FISE-322121 format. One line per 5 residues: for each residue x, y, z of N, C-alpha, C. Coordinates in pm, 1 decimal. Example, Ala and Ser with C-alpha at 12.3 -4.5 7.8 and 13.67 -1.06 7.14 Angstrom:
BEGIN
1319.0 -569.0 780.0 1230.0 -450.0 780.0 1320.0 -330.0 780.0  1285.0 -225.0 708.0 1367.0 -106.0 714.0 1290.0 3.0 787.0 .
This chain:
BEGIN
9316.2 12116.8 10862.7 9428.8 12094.9 10779.8 9369.3 12071.2 10633.9  9453.9 12084.0 10557.3 9409.2 12078.0 10425.1 9488.1 11994.1 10361.4  9392.2 11909.9 10242.8 9469.0 11776.9 10162.9 9376.9 11793.6 10029.0  9481.3 11792.0 9966.5 9449.2 11764.6 9809.1 9408.3 11618.5 9765.4  9287.0 11590.9 9709.8 9250.4 11471.4 9641.7 9261.7 11464.6 9510.6 .
9273.6 11351.5 9453.2 9255.7 11292.7 9350.0 9156.3 11192.4 9331.0  9067.8 11242.9 9246.7 8953.9 11154.8 9178.2 8955.6 11081.5 9093.0  8930.4 10960.4 9065.5 8953.9 10867.5 8927.8 8821.2 10796.2 8883.0  8746.6 10885.7 8802.9 8641.1 10829.0 8748.6 8687.0 10786.5 8580.6  8738.4 10675.8 8588.5 8750.3 10598.8 8473.7 8658.5 10518.1 8394.1 .
8672.0 10481.1 8302.8 8621.6 10334.9 8227.3 8690.9 10249.1 8270.0  8618.7 10130.6 8356.8 8710.0 10012.5 8352.6 8681.4 9879.0 8290.5  8591.8 9905.0 8197.9 8622.3 9790.8 8102.5 8672.9 9796.0 7955.6  8835.4 9731.6 8029.1 8965.3 9678.4 8021.4 8983.5 9545.7 8075.6  9090.9 9489.4 8058.6 9153.9 9369.3 8093.0 9202.0 9423.5 8205.4 .
9230.2 9306.8 8316.2 9294.4 9356.9 8456.6 9452.2 9432.9 8393.0  9544.5 9379.6 8360.2 9677.5 9437.1 8291.3 9612.5 9541.7 8255.5  9509.1 9619.7 8146.7 9501.5 9703.4 8129.2 9479.5 9763.5 8196.9  9386.7 9790.8 8333.2 9357.5 9871.3 8443.5 9434.6 9908.6 8531.6  9531.9 9804.9 8553.9 9641.8 9817.5 8637.7 9707.3 9924.1 8570.3 .
9757.7 9931.9 8416.3 9839.5 10021.9 8393.2 9825.7 10176.8 8362.1  9702.2 10145.8 8357.3 9627.2 10287.2 8359.1 9609.3 10374.7 8468.2  9593.8 10284.4 8573.1 9601.7 10314.5 8697.8 9723.4 10382.1 8819.8  9866.1 10309.2 8727.9 9972.7 10347.2 8783.0 10020.5 10472.7 8710.2  9981.0 10510.9 8613.4 10030.3 10631.0 8524.9 9964.2 10705.1 8597.8 .
9824.9 10714.0 8626.1 9758.0 10825.5 8729.3 9790.7 10846.0 8793.2  9829.3 10744.9 8919.3 9922.3 10768.6 9017.0 10055.0 10879.4 9005.4  10097.5 10848.6 8928.4 10216.3 10918.2 8845.4 10214.5 11031.5 8859.9  10064.3 11095.5 8773.6 10045.7 11209.9 8779.0 10000.0 11313.9 8876.6  9907.9 11227.5 8944.3 9830.4 11286.2 9063.1 9978.3 11318.5 9144.2 .
10051.6 11280.5 9163.2 10181.0 11343.2 9252.4 10257.1 11441.2 9170.4  10245.5 11448.3 9063.6 10269.7 11579.9 8967.7 10212.0 11694.3 8971.9  10031.0 11644.3 9031.0 9982.7 11761.1 9047.0 9961.0 11814.6 9179.2  10046.8 11702.4 9251.4 10053.7 11786.9 9423.8 9898.6 11692.2 9483.7  9889.8 11579.2 9459.9 9789.7 11505.1 9539.2 9824.8 11442.3 9648.8 .
9740.3 11429.5 9759.9 9770.9 11389.0 9864.6 9749.2 11239.1 9880.3  9620.8 11242.1 9806.4 9577.2 11123.0 9794.9 9483.1 11063.2 9683.6  9499.3 10922.4 9628.1 9431.1 10893.3 9531.6 9299.9 10805.7 9557.6  9205.2 10871.3 9479.4 9068.2 10751.2 9553.2 8999.7 10687.2 9405.8  9036.2 10566.2 9392.7 8970.7 10488.4 9306.1 8820.2 10430.8 9314.3 .
8739.9 10374.7 9222.6 8589.1 10354.2 9180.8 8608.0 10205.1 9293.5  8475.7 10154.3 9302.5 8471.1 10004.2 9388.0 8545.2 9944.8 9268.7  8583.2 9831.2 9256.9 8642.7 9697.0 9180.5 8685.8 9752.0 9027.6  8781.0 9868.2 9069.4 8797.8 9943.2 8954.0 8935.4 9834.8 8883.0  8984.3 9733.1 8916.4 9087.8 9655.7 8830.3 9002.4 9552.9 8754.2 .
8872.5 9565.6 8717.8 8822.5 9473.0 8668.9 8676.4 9520.4 8588.8  8605.6 9447.1 8507.3 8507.5 9476.2 8447.5 8405.8 9442.4 8583.2  8264.6 9519.2 8601.2 8164.5 9498.8 8673.4 8143.6 9361.6 8658.8  8189.1 9232.1 8690.7 8178.3 9131.7 8720.3 8029.3 9073.7 8717.2  7988.8 9137.7 8879.7 7859.3 9088.5 8933.0 7749.3 9138.7 8832.7 .
7775.6 9151.1 8706.9 7685.6 9178.8 8622.4 7580.1 9055.6 8579.5  7657.6 8932.3 8627.1 7601.4 8815.1 8585.1 7663.9 8702.2 8736.6  7589.7 8582.2 8714.3 7665.6 8474.2 8785.4 7752.0 8401.6 8711.5  7859.8 8383.9 8748.7 7928.8 8282.7 8675.4 8056.4 8262.8 8805.9  8070.7 8131.7 8827.2 8174.3 8099.0 8925.4 8364.3 8102.9 8905.8 .
8362.0 8107.0 8767.9 8486.1 8172.7 8666.9 8553.7 8297.5 8765.0  8451.7 8398.7 8777.3 8474.5 8485.6 8845.5 8550.3 8534.6 8989.5  8552.2 8422.4 9038.9 8590.3 8416.4 9143.6 8763.4 8406.8 9116.5  8786.0 8359.1 9005.4 8963.1 8392.3 9011.4 8986.8 8506.9 8984.1  8901.2 8572.9 9004.8 8972.6 8748.5 8955.3 9011.9 8809.8 9093.9 .
8947.8 8742.9 9245.9 8955.4 8802.3 9344.0 9178.3 8780.9 9367.3  9196.8 8854.8 9498.8 9328.1 8903.7 9511.2 9318.2 8864.7 9660.3  9444.2 8767.7 9699.6 9407.9 8752.3 9864.1 9537.0 8863.8 9886.0  9570.5 8818.7 10057.6 9685.0 9004.3 10068.6 9799.2 8949.9 10067.1  9854.9 8851.3 10019.0 9949.8 8803.2 9933.7 9996.7 8853.8 9831.0 .
9905.8 8904.3 9773.6 9912.8 8931.5 9614.8 10038.0 9006.8 9571.6  10096.1 8972.8 9470.6 10195.2 9094.8 9396.5 10098.6 9257.8 9355.5  10008.7 9231.7 9341.2 9943.0 9346.1 9287.8 9921.6 9454.8 9388.9  9886.0 9404.5 9482.6 9878.5 9493.9 9612.1 10006.7 9549.7 9677.8  10108.8 9443.5 9646.9 10252.2 9488.3 9718.0 10269.7 9623.5 9591.6 .
10272.8 9586.2 9444.4 10297.4 9663.1 9335.4 10220.2 9830.6 9396.5  10114.3 9834.6 9463.3 10025.6 9932.3 9464.4 10094.8 10020.0 9594.3  10165.9 9887.1 9686.1 10182.0 9974.8 9786.8 10282.6 10023.9 9818.5  10389.2 9942.2 9685.5 10503.2 10005.3 9657.2 10538.7 10136.4 9585.9  10424.3 10193.1 9506.5 10355.5 10277.0 9444.0 10301.1 10417.5 9549.8 .
10269.2 10384.3 9636.9 10203.2 10482.3 9725.5 10353.4 10518.1 9806.4  10427.8 10417.0 9839.1 10571.3 10439.3 9917.2 10697.9 10549.0 9841.0  10691.9 10513.1 9723.8 10783.8 10569.2 9620.9 10704.5 10732.8 9600.4  10624.4 10714.5 9596.2 10543.5 10855.6 9552.3 10501.9 10906.9 9677.3  10505.4 10906.8 9788.8 10468.8 10953.9 9892.8 10325.8 11018.5 9889.8 .
10247.6 10935.4 9860.4 10137.4 10957.3 9795.0 10007.9 10844.5 9862.6  9904.2 10877.8 9917.8 9796.6 10775.4 9971.4 9723.4 10721.3 9876.5  9667.0 10597.5 9876.8 9597.0 10514.6 9776.2 9528.9 10486.8 9831.4  9363.4 10474.6 9811.6 9220.9 10437.4 9795.8 9204.0 10300.1 9706.9  9251.0 10216.8 9770.9 9261.3 10099.4 9649.5 9141.2 9987.2 9688.6 .
9035.6 9991.0 9622.0 8946.0 9898.4 9605.1 8975.3 9775.8 9530.0  8886.6 9660.3 9601.2 8946.6 9573.1 9545.2 8847.2 9406.0 9582.0  8870.7 9300.4 9487.5 8775.3 9187.5 9545.8 8920.5 9088.5 9590.5  8832.0 9054.8 9723.3 8919.2 9008.4 9830.7 8886.9 8865.1 9839.7  8982.2 8749.1 9857.1 8994.6 8651.1 9879.5 9030.9 8636.2 9981.4 .
8914.3 8593.3 10108.6 9032.1 8551.7 10214.7 9037.7 8423.7 10260.7  8956.1 8336.3 10212.3 8972.2 8201.6 10230.0 8918.6 8117.9 10131.2  8909.8 8008.7 10080.3 8849.7 7937.5 10052.9 8697.0 7934.2 10079.9  8606.6 8015.0 9922.2 8443.6 7993.2 9956.1 8410.4 8149.1 10050.7  8485.5 8232.6 10087.8 8473.8 8344.1 10173.6 8553.2 8473.5 10078.8 .
8489.6 8554.1 10013.6 8536.3 8665.9 9928.3 8480.3 8813.6 9972.5  8499.9 8879.8 9973.3 8478.2 9027.8 10026.6 8530.5 9132.2 9892.2  8422.4 9233.8 9930.3 8424.5 9384.1 9847.7 8487.2 9450.1 9944.6  8616.4 9481.1 9928.8 8724.4 9533.8 10014.6 8795.9 9644.8 9956.6  8847.8 9766.5 10052.9 8942.9 9856.2 10027.0 9021.6 9881.1 10124.2 .
9173.9 9858.6 10030.0 9273.6 9920.8 10165.5 9347.6 10042.0 10141.6  9348.1 10093.0 10256.3 9395.0 10219.1 10268.7 9542.5 10223.5 10257.8  9648.5 10244.4 10146.3 9783.4 10244.4 10191.3 9805.4 10410.5 10190.0  9895.6 10393.6 10283.4 9964.2 10567.3 10361.1 10069.0 10585.2 10264.6  10082.9 10746.1 10287.9 10184.1 10795.3 10234.2 10314.9 10719.5 10216.2 .
10377.8 10612.4 10335.6 10454.7 10569.2 10388.6 10457.8 10438.5 10282.9  10379.9 10411.0 10236.1 10316.3 10217.4 10193.6 10232.8 10172.1 10266.5  10317.5 10168.0 10402.5 10221.0 10131.6 10499.5 10080.0 10081.6 10489.5  10003.2 9973.0 10528.1 9851.8 9948.4 10518.2 9808.6 10022.1 10614.5  9772.3 10142.5 10607.0 9638.5 10216.9 10727.7 9525.1 10124.2 10768.3 .
9464.5 10078.5 10691.2 9340.7 9992.2 10717.6 9267.3 9977.2 10623.5  9202.6 9863.0 10620.8 9089.4 9787.0 10558.2 8947.1 9820.1 10561.3  8853.2 9819.4 10491.4 8733.9 9790.1 10497.2 8670.6 9713.9 10384.4  8599.7 9654.4 10468.1 8511.8 9517.5 10397.9 8329.6 9591.7 10400.6  8327.3 9587.3 10246.3 8174.9 9632.1 10211.9 8037.0 9562.2 10314.9 .
7965.4 9638.6 10400.2 7875.6 9582.0 10498.4 7753.8 9521.5 10424.3  7690.5 9595.6 10354.6 7562.8 9589.2 10307.5 7574.5 9559.4 10165.0  7544.5 9416.8 10105.7 7546.8 9342.8 9994.3 7402.0 9368.7 9915.7  7415.9 9413.6 9780.6 7311.2 9431.0 9705.2 7273.1 9299.2 9630.8  7149.6 9296.8 9577.6 7143.5 9149.4 9489.9 6989.1 9205.0 9413.2 .
7017.6 9275.9 9300.8 6932.8 9347.9 9200.0 6978.3 9255.6 9036.0  6916.8 9300.8 9006.7 6933.4 9283.7 8834.5 7052.8 9313.9 8776.7  7153.6 9261.8 8749.5 7298.0 9335.6 8712.2 7378.7 9365.3 8795.6  7314.0 9331.0 8926.4 7428.5 9378.0 9053.0 7383.0 9226.2 9138.8  7470.4 9152.8 9122.7 7435.0 9038.3 9193.2 7529.7 9005.8 9287.9 .
7565.7 9061.8 9348.6 7669.7 9083.9 9462.1 7647.4 8987.6 9547.6  7569.0 8965.9 9629.2 7536.4 8838.3 9718.6 7590.4 8692.9 9693.0  7583.1 8662.3 9542.2 7666.3 8566.8 9457.3 7804.9 8561.8 9529.4  7876.1 8689.4 9513.1 8033.1 8684.0 9516.8 8092.4 8718.2 9670.1  7984.1 8813.6 9753.9 8057.5 8886.0 9849.9 7989.5 8789.3 10013.8 .
8048.1 8805.3 10078.7 8052.8 8790.7 10212.0 8018.6 8927.7 10257.3  7920.1 8962.9 10349.5 7863.9 9118.7 10433.3 8070.2 9087.0 10513.3  8109.3 9251.1 10508.0 8181.2 9294.6 10594.1 8210.5 9260.8 10742.1  8300.3 9203.9 10790.4 8272.5 9175.1 10957.0 8378.8 9290.3 11042.6  8439.4 9394.9 10939.6 8549.0 9480.9 11015.8 8454.8 9595.8 11104.8 .
8346.2 9638.3 11080.3 8228.1 9699.2 11133.5 8302.9 9854.2 11036.0  8229.2 9941.0 11119.4 8242.9 10075.4 11086.1 8358.5 10176.1 11139.8  8488.2 10150.0 11135.4 8565.6 10182.3 11192.1 8646.3 10318.5 11092.6  8660.9 10446.4 11136.5 8730.4 10496.5 11062.7 8908.3 10462.7 11095.2  8958.9 10466.8 10931.8 9100.9 10431.5 10937.2 9213.4 10550.0 10968.4 .
9288.3 10540.8 11031.6 9412.9 10627.5 11128.3 9500.6 10657.5 10990.5  9546.0 10779.5 10970.1 9648.4 10768.6 10857.5 9726.1 10877.1 10867.1  9804.3 10921.8 10809.0 9895.8 11051.3 10781.6 9815.0 11189.7 10779.5  9663.7 11153.7 10737.1 9596.9 11282.6 10696.4 9481.8 11261.3 10750.4  9446.8 11207.6 10852.7 9333.7 11189.1 10947.8 9280.6 11086.7 10974.2 .
9157.6 11098.4 11012.4 9084.9 10962.8 11010.6 8966.1 10972.6 10899.5  8985.0 10898.5 10808.2 8908.9 10856.6 10678.2 8805.2 10723.8 10708.1  8694.4 10794.1 10705.1 8573.8 10660.3 10679.1 8549.3 10645.7 10541.7  8565.2 10506.6 10527.3 8532.7 10457.8 10401.5 8441.1 10356.6 10402.1  8366.3 10364.0 10313.8 8195.4 10271.3 10270.3 8229.5 10256.1 10131.4 .
8134.6 10156.8 10081.3 8152.9 10136.1 9985.1 8026.3 10097.8 9921.0  8026.2 10187.4 9816.2 7860.1 10188.8 9712.8 7759.5 10147.1 9774.5  7712.7 10034.8 9804.3 7542.3 9980.3 9833.4 7562.3 10085.8 9974.0  7663.8 10072.4 10072.6 7651.8 10119.8 10161.1 7614.1 10291.6 10217.9  7611.2 10353.2 10097.0 7607.4 10495.5 10088.2 7496.9 10546.9 10094.8 .
7373.8 10408.1 10074.5 7218.0 10463.2 10105.9 7183.6 10410.5 10238.3  7282.0 10418.3 10348.4 7239.3 10365.2 10474.0 7245.0 10481.4 10588.6  7170.7 10579.9 10630.2 7235.1 10681.5 10724.6 7283.3 10634.4 10858.3  7280.6 10518.2 10869.1 7338.8 10448.0 10993.5 7509.0 10442.2 11032.7  7509.7 10410.6 10885.9 7672.2 10350.9 10841.0 7762.0 10499.2 10853.1 .
7719.6 10594.3 10779.6 7773.6 10752.3 10788.0 7800.1 10803.8 10941.9  7692.0 10770.2 11024.6 7663.5 10838.1 11134.0 7743.8 10743.5 11239.4  7775.8 10636.2 11222.3 7850.3 10567.2 11336.0 8004.6 10613.7 11315.7  8053.0 10603.4 11160.6 8181.0 10649.1 11144.2 8257.1 10786.8 11168.0  8105.8 10911.1 11180.9 8105.9 11033.0 11214.4 8124.0 10997.1 11374.8 .
8046.2 10948.9 11416.0 8055.5 10939.1 11547.7 8189.4 10901.0 11614.0  8242.2 10820.2 11515.3 8392.9 10740.1 11609.7 8496.5 10865.0 11532.4  8471.3 10990.6 11483.4 8551.2 11087.2 11464.4 8608.4 11057.7 11332.2  8577.4 10989.8 11221.7 8585.0 11022.5 11076.5 8571.2 11183.1 11041.9  8679.1 11229.1 10980.1 8684.9 11336.4 10936.9 8682.8 11405.5 10784.3 .
8646.6 11265.8 10724.7 8585.1 11255.7 10595.0 8524.2 11154.8 10533.6  8428.4 11116.6 10452.3 8399.6 10994.2 10432.0 8380.8 10991.7 10296.2  8473.6 10847.0 10269.2 8466.1 10846.9 10102.0 8414.5 10694.3 10057.5  8335.6 10712.1 9913.6 8268.7 10614.4 9894.6 8268.7 10560.8 9759.7  8378.7 10457.1 9748.9 8397.2 10389.3 9607.8 8312.7 10321.9 9566.7 .
8256.3 10324.1 9464.0 8071.6 10345.4 9358.2 8129.6 10258.9 9240.6  8005.2 10210.8 9254.6 7996.8 10117.5 9105.1 7872.0 10132.7 9071.5  7784.4 10216.0 9016.7 7628.8 10202.8 9000.6 7642.4 10290.5 8847.3  7485.6 10215.6 8787.8 7462.6 10308.9 8642.8 7288.6 10275.8 8628.6  7287.0 10335.9 8528.9 7146.4 10332.0 8472.7 7103.6 10217.9 8430.5 .
6981.2 10133.6 8395.1 6959.1 10021.3 8275.2 6896.1 10100.1 8161.8  6984.3 10081.0 8129.2 6928.1 10138.8 7957.0 6767.8 10133.4 7899.4  6698.7 10024.0 7980.7 6535.5 10009.0 7969.1 6472.3 10063.7 8027.8  6540.3 10187.5 8161.5 6440.9 10282.9 8223.9 6436.2 10357.5 8137.5  6321.1 10474.2 8185.8 6255.7 10592.3 8081.5 6414.6 10705.9 8138.4 .
6379.9 10796.5 8059.1 6471.8 10922.0 8131.1 6441.4 10965.3 8221.9  6342.1 10975.6 8244.9 6267.2 11021.0 8387.9 6295.5 10936.8 8509.8  6326.7 10800.5 8499.8 6335.7 10718.0 8618.7 6507.5 10720.4 8621.1  6587.0 10753.7 8498.5 6721.7 10763.0 8500.8 6731.3 10877.7 8581.6  6690.3 11010.6 8560.3 6696.9 11084.7 8617.9 6670.5 11116.3 8781.5 .
6551.3 11047.3 8826.9 6516.6 11024.4 8969.2 6579.8 10933.6 9033.4  6704.6 10829.7 8959.0 6774.6 10748.8 8993.0 6923.7 10852.1 9056.4  6944.0 10876.4 8973.2 7089.0 10961.2 9003.0 7058.4 11088.0 9130.1  6928.0 11165.1 9077.1 6897.6 11289.3 9214.7 6921.0 11212.5 9351.5  6850.8 11100.9 9358.5 6839.7 11038.6 9503.5 6998.0 10963.6 9517.8 .
7047.9 10916.0 9402.8 7187.9 10903.3 9455.2 7262.8 11022.9 9504.8  7283.8 11129.9 9445.0 7346.6 11241.4 9523.9 7307.1 11314.1 9607.8  7164.8 11322.7 9626.9 7089.4 11377.8 9730.3 7141.1 11308.3 9880.4  7130.5 11164.8 9888.2 7165.4 11083.8 9979.4 7287.4 11122.2 10034.0  7396.6 11125.9 9980.4 7525.3 11099.9 10016.1 7560.5 11240.4 10055.1 .
7510.3 11379.5 9974.8 7526.5 11508.5 10062.4 7441.3 11516.4 10142.6  7337.2 11453.3 10161.2 7221.9 11425.6 10319.1 7353.4 11378.2 10460.3  7429.1 11254.6 10414.1 7506.0 11216.8 10493.8 7657.8 11342.3 10543.3  7647.9 11395.4 10450.1 7744.8 11540.5 10476.7 7727.7 11631.9 10549.7  7575.0 11672.5 10541.0 7488.1 11737.4 10597.2 7474.7 11706.2 10730.6 .
7392.6 11603.2 10759.3 7385.6 11550.8 10911.1 7475.9 11550.8 10984.2  7611.8 11516.0 10934.0 7706.1 11505.5 11009.2 7837.5 11569.7 10953.6  7780.1 11709.4 10921.7 7919.2 11825.9 10907.6 8011.6 11778.3 10873.7  8034.0 11659.5 10748.2 8171.8 11629.4 10702.6 8170.1 11647.0 10580.2  8305.5 11673.1 10519.2 8277.5 11633.7 10357.3 8298.5 11531.9 10308.9 .
8227.2 11524.2 10187.4 8184.3 11344.5 10139.8 8249.3 11317.6 9984.3  8301.3 11205.8 9977.1 8387.3 11191.5 9842.9 8298.0 11104.4 9795.3  8263.5 11124.3 9661.1 8204.7 10970.0 9584.3 8276.7 10936.3 9490.0  8293.6 10793.9 9425.3 8416.8 10799.8 9354.1 8365.9 10692.2 9242.4  8285.8 10711.8 9133.7 8193.9 10600.1 9030.4 8268.0 10608.6 8926.0 .
8256.0 10455.9 8855.4 8287.4 10440.1 8735.4 8202.5 10517.3 8642.4  8247.8 10488.9 8489.3 8170.4 10568.1 8371.0 8203.5 10437.7 8279.4  8103.2 10464.2 8192.4 8085.4 10360.9 8065.5 8004.3 10273.9 8031.4  7967.6 10207.9 7959.1 7857.6 10065.4 7924.2 7973.7 9967.6 7925.8  7887.9 9874.1 8040.9 7963.8 9715.7 8020.8 7812.1 9639.6 7993.5 .
7850.7 9499.6 7980.5 7724.4 9409.7 7914.4 7763.9 9308.8 7916.6  7665.3 9235.0 7925.2 7661.4 9032.9 7853.9 7568.3 9053.1 7788.5  7545.9 8920.5 7758.9 7449.4 8878.8 7685.4 7293.0 8938.0 7751.0  7286.8 8935.5 7839.9 7139.1 8949.6 7895.5 7100.3 9064.4 7965.4  7248.4 9151.3 8021.1 7243.6 9303.3 8068.5 7350.5 9374.2 8027.3 .
7257.7 9469.8 8048.3 7364.9 9635.1 8015.2 7368.5 9727.3 8143.6  7483.4 9766.2 8168.9 7476.1 9881.7 8244.2 7551.7 9978.0 8251.6  7502.9 10149.3 8199.9 7565.3 10252.9 8162.9 7597.8 10301.5 8295.7  7756.2 10309.3 8341.7 7727.3 10362.1 8472.1 7749.4 10521.5 8453.2  7709.5 10573.6 8522.4 7662.6 10740.5 8547.5 7754.1 10835.7 8566.3 .
7876.5 10766.5 8627.6 7999.8 10864.5 8653.3 7948.0 10951.7 8780.8  7940.0 11068.4 8759.8 7905.4 11179.1 8808.6 7943.4 11182.8 8960.0  8100.2 11137.9 8985.9 8172.4 11154.7 9106.9 8171.4 11304.9 9159.8  8153.2 11306.0 9274.7 8151.2 11453.6 9346.8 8244.9 11456.8 9508.2  8247.4 11542.3 9490.5 8304.4 11616.7 9627.8 8222.5 11713.6 9698.7 .
8205.7 11716.5 9810.4 8109.0 11799.4 9880.0 8153.5 11832.2 9983.0  8126.3 11943.2 10061.0 8173.4 11983.7 10178.9 8076.1 11961.7 10281.1  8105.3 12031.4 10407.8 8015.0 11998.6 10529.0 7882.8 11998.6 10566.3  7837.8 12120.9 10413.1 7717.4 12137.8 10427.7 7666.8 12124.6 10308.4  7697.5 12009.3 10237.3 7647.0 11942.6 10107.8 7678.1 12014.0 10028.2 .
7752.8 12118.5 9999.8 7748.0 12208.7 9889.4 7889.9 12148.0 9812.5  7898.5 12129.3 9701.7 7946.4 12084.7 9598.9 8034.8 12137.5 9579.8  8204.1 12048.5 9611.7 8340.6 12156.6 9593.2 8378.2 12120.9 9383.7  8325.8 12020.6 9378.2 8356.5 11926.2 9247.7 8263.1 11822.1 9212.2  8217.1 11825.2 9060.7 8111.2 11703.0 9052.3 8163.3 11699.8 8883.2 .
8194.7 11573.5 8867.1 8213.2 11493.4 8708.7 8101.0 11490.5 8648.1  8097.7 11486.9 8539.4 8000.8 11456.3 8444.3 8005.7 11283.3 8410.6  7972.8 11249.1 8292.8 7929.7 11075.0 8233.4 8026.0 11082.3 8167.7  8162.3 11134.4 8176.3 8234.3 11056.4 8108.3 8383.5 11091.0 8190.8  8480.0 11031.4 8118.3 8631.6 10976.4 8238.2 8673.4 11117.4 8234.3 .
8707.7 11151.1 8384.5 8726.2 11280.8 8427.0 8822.0 11222.2 8566.0  8932.8 11296.3 8581.0 9024.2 11329.8 8679.9 8983.0 11465.8 8754.5  8970.5 11439.5 8871.9 8949.1 11564.3 8946.6 9022.1 11593.5 9037.8  9125.0 11683.0 9073.5 9189.8 11752.3 9177.5 9103.8 11876.7 9265.2  9086.9 11767.2 9406.9 9015.7 11943.8 9515.6 9071.9 11942.4 9576.4 .
9086.1 12051.0 9680.0 9119.3 12072.6 9776.4 9041.6 12115.9 9928.1  9075.3 12036.5 9968.6 8959.9 11989.3 10068.9 9029.3 12041.8 10235.2  8925.1 12136.5 10317.8 8965.0 12189.0 10472.5 8905.3 12121.2 10556.5  8971.7 12027.5 10628.4 8932.8 11945.0 10723.6 8860.4 12006.8 10834.5  8940.5 12134.4 10840.8 8892.3 12192.6 10975.7 8751.7 12245.8 10980.5 .
8701.2 12264.1 10824.4 8541.0 12351.5 10802.5 8467.9 12292.3 10915.6  8476.7 12143.4 10935.9 8358.9 12062.0 11017.7 8347.7 12124.5 11139.2  8461.2 12122.9 11155.7 8424.6 12234.2 11341.4 8387.5 12360.8 11322.0  8396.9 12424.9 11224.8 8334.2 12597.7 11193.6 8178.9 12530.0 11193.4  8144.0 12441.8 11112.9 7989.6 12444.0 11052.5 7925.9 12359.1 11215.4 .
8031.6 12270.6 11272.2 7925.0 12226.5 11386.8 7916.4 12281.3 11546.1  7981.2 12448.1 11497.6 7949.3 12505.8 11577.9 7824.5 12613.6 11575.5  7777.3 12608.8 11422.6 7657.6 12698.2 11398.0 7534.1 12586.6 11387.6  7578.1 12466.1 11351.9 7452.8 12369.1 11356.8 7540.9 12244.7 11427.4  7508.1 12244.8 11552.4 7502.7 12142.2 11650.6 7454.6 12021.2 11673.1 .
7397.5 11958.8 11577.9 7347.8 11873.1 11562.6 7418.7 11726.5 11656.5  7509.0 11715.5 11674.8 7558.7 11618.4 11763.1 7523.6 11656.6 11917.0  7533.8 11762.3 11937.5 7508.2 11861.5 12032.7 7324.3 11774.8 12125.4  7252.8 11777.3 11984.5 7114.5 11798.2 12034.6 7053.2 11627.6 11971.6  7170.7 11534.3 11975.5 7077.9 11399.4 11951.8 7021.3 11376.9 12062.3 .
6965.5 11297.4 12073.7 6891.4 11217.6 12171.2 6916.5 11052.7 12152.2  7054.1 11044.3 12187.0 7073.1 10885.9 12169.7 7002.4 10804.1 12233.6  7003.2 10850.1 12370.5 6933.2 10779.0 12490.3 6785.7 10686.4 12450.2  6711.5 10795.0 12334.0 6565.0 10732.2 12294.4 6579.6 10674.0 12158.2  6708.0 10655.6 12090.3 6677.7 10584.0 11983.4 6756.6 10452.1 11937.8 .
6663.0 10366.7 12091.7 6706.4 10207.1 12105.8 6615.0 10163.9 11975.5  6522.9 10175.8 11932.1 6443.9 10101.4 11826.4 6513.3 10114.3 11682.6  6586.3 10209.9 11703.3 6658.3 10185.3 11578.2 6730.4 10020.1 11549.9  6740.3 9980.8 11624.8 6855.3 9851.6 11625.4 6751.9 9714.3 11582.8  6599.8 9768.8 11571.2 6499.9 9648.4 11508.9 6486.7 9678.1 11393.3 .
6487.6 9545.0 11324.3 6470.6 9523.8 11175.4 6331.5 9600.3 11127.7  6212.3 9592.4 11170.4 6106.7 9695.3 11194.8 6032.1 9684.9 11310.8  5981.6 9809.6 11297.1 5856.3 9827.9 11432.0 5732.6 9837.6 11365.0  5635.0 9767.2 11430.6 5483.7 9708.6 11384.8 5412.1 9828.0 11483.8 .
């Protein structure tokens, strides 16, 4: 099965309404360009508010009855296009998640994922805002197959990718918001970017799956902190080979992906056959003395 994906690497340093309007136009254009699915970056409807602690930012969260969610759901249905919709979810008073909804081509909600690994670093104060997800690592079934969606910090953990793959995910998608601290040296920035690309490509190789990573781009700041989101969104095949890669500018990429390629690769590199799963019990420990 072949699918055509639209990857949206955009500046999100606009108002909520402006980001919504831009995104709706992109969906319409993606439909004209024959895309089966549009993928947005992490928390794409807002500036990256986790750059600071501010209780007012909880007002940005959307509950599942939000008109915005319904609007994007209708956009999916009217345009017969699936949408990977990352958003700030208000679950109840005092409980918020960093989440993704997958709207299928018919507009129905195929499934939801809540970010499991929550970072807490200078400029990325996500533990203040987000409760860790409780939906597990479950691929979402839709008209395009079984899609494993993970979010940003999840991408550094091979366990998450492996579980998704073992449960039948045919592709891994990582909506992301990550960038450089301008105070870091050029060498340090290069190391961070190379690490980010390498770890995700390794998930593709280890699990013989295509991987899609969609990052935001542009400079965002407050009085104390600046982040230059590094873009570099990419799609790689099941051997880690780049199918397409963006630069550090706004770009919309269209990529054709052959989901059947994984079967061919697994016949050559049978990693799943040779796993010694009964010998991996220690992996569940926090630390091994």
